[in-house]
N, C-alpha and C positions, 0 to 999 in steps of 0.2 A: 348252185352253179358257183364256180370259183373264178374270180377275176384276177389276173396277174398283170394287167397293163399298168397299174400304178406302181407296183414294185420294179417293173422293167424301166420305167421312166426314171425313177429315183436313181437306179443303178447307173443308167446312161449319163444322168446329170453329174453324179459323183465322179465318173470317169472323166467327163469333159473338164470338170473343175480341177481334178488332179493334173491333167495334161496342161491345162492353161496356167497352172502355177508354175510348172517346170518351164514353161515358155516365157514366164515373166523375166525380163532382163535383170531386174534388181535381185530377184532371188538367185539367178544363176551367178551374178557377180558376187553376191554375198557368200555363196558356196565356194567360189573360186578363191576368194580372199581367205576364207577359213582354211582351205586346203594349203594354200601358199604359205600362210603363217605357220602351219604345223610343219611343213617341209623346212622352211627357213629356221624354225626354232631348233629342229633336230640337227640341221647343218651347223648352227652356232654352237650348240652343245658339243657336237663332235669336234669342231674346230678348237673350242676351248680345252677339250681334254687333250688334244694333240699338241697345243702350244706349251711353251715353257717360259718361265720368268727368268730374265737375265738382268745383270746389273748394268745400269746406265749412269755415266758421270754427269752430275747436275751442274757442276761449274769446273772450270779448267783446274788442273792439279799439276804440281811440279815434281820432278823426280827427287827422291829422297824424303818427301813428305810422308808421314804415317798415314795409312789408309784409315779413313773415318767414315762412320755410317752416314754422317750428314753430307758426305760428298756424293753419295749414291741414291739411286731409287730403283726399284724393280720395274721392269716392263715386260709384257707378255709378247711373245713372238714365235714364229715358226721359221726355222732355218734349216739349211741343208745339213748333211752329215758332216761335211768339212768344217762348217762354221761352228757346229755344235761341239766339236772336238777341241775348239779353240777358246770359245767363250766360257764365262764363268756363270753357272746357274745360281739364282738367288737362293734356291733351296739349301745350299751349302752354308749359307750365313755370310756375313760380311767378311771379305778376304782379310787375312792377317798379314801384316808386313808393312812395306813401304812402296811407294810407287817407283818402278824401275825406270820410268821415262815420263816425259811430259805427256799428258792426255787432255785433249780438248773437250769442251762441253758438248753433251749429246752423243758421246761415243760409247759403244758397248765395251765392257771390260773384258779383255782377253787375259788368258792365263799368264802370259809373259809380261803383262803390264804391271804385275805385282811381284815382288820379290821379298824373301824374308830378311835379306840384308842388302842394303844399297852398295853398289860397287863404287869404291872410292879411288880417287886418283891421289896426287901429291897435294898436301894441304899447306896453305900459306897464311900465316898470321900477320896482321897489321894493327898498328895502333891508330885510332881515330879521335880526332879532336871533337869537342862539343859542337853540335849542329852539323856535322859532316856526313850523318847517316840518318835514314828514316828512323824514328824512335821506336816504331812497332816491327822493325825488321826481324824476321823469324827464320830458323833453320828450314832449308828446302826451297827458299826463294832464290831467284836469280838476280844478279846485280852487274852493272858495269862499274868499274873503279877508274876514276880520273885522278891524275897527279898533276900538280901545278908547282910553281916555285915556292919553296918553304921559306921559313924565316932566315935560314942561313944559306939558302940556295941562290942560284943565278937568276936574278929578276928578268933577264932577257929570255929565259926559257918560257915557252908557251904551254898552257894547259893542254894535256893530251889524254886520250883514253888509253890506259895501259893494260886493262883486263876487260874482256867483253863477255857477258852472259855466263859468268861463273856462278856455281851453286854455293849458297851459304851453308857451311857445316855448323857453325855456332857463332854466337855473338853475346858478349858479356854485358852485364848491367854496368852503368856508368859508375866509375870510382868516385873518390872524393873530389878529384879535379874535373869530373865530367867526361874523362876519356873512356872509350870502350875499346875492346879488342874483338876484331872481327877475323874469323877463320874461313877461308873459302877453298873450294876444291878446284884446283887448276889443271886437272886431267892427269893422265899417266905420264905425259912428258914433263910436267912441271913447268914453272915459269922460267923465262929467259933471264940472263943476267942483267940486261938493261931494265927489265920490268922490276926486278928486285931492288936495283939501285934507285929507280924512280920512286918506288914505294918507301924506301928507307929515307930519302932525302927531301921528298916533295911533301906539299900539303894535299892530303887525300880527300876526295868527295866520292861518296858511294851513292849511286842511282839505281833505284829499283826498277828492274826490267818488267813491264806489264805482261 
């Protein structure tokens, strides 16, 4: 005689055990998390492949300054077609040339922010006495120039700003007397006659524009 009751009972228990496992909330939650992680991982990989690295300005730069790698850092992003046609991808390397305009910190670099040659206006040179200009003044920075009564000038004249926000083209080292020569870009129109007169006859003070 062949008895099958024991085998049937074991199969029924196995089925009930399998069903009860899938009804276990922790098991279902774990399976969901694994599936969600796989989907999210695939989405992140696809997004990373679609993104492009662009140059971001780390600190403010001035027009006329040479573009330097230390001023930039790459950031990944996805932009529309119009923006991608304007921005400079980091894969092309650090742009060569000078800054065509002032660019603020945290700005993505556009193609027309950089030029091979800075557009210059009319340049004006002036002699500076010791202590009248910041010692570390460099080309590309912007300055205000103030003129006051000189040694041979009219003491009744008040000190006034004669040039505002002009770009430094060059500044010489101090000579034997401590004097320096500063050359600034006054724009296409050039300085007015009274500005030249004030610079020639007054005591000059140069203030760096932050």
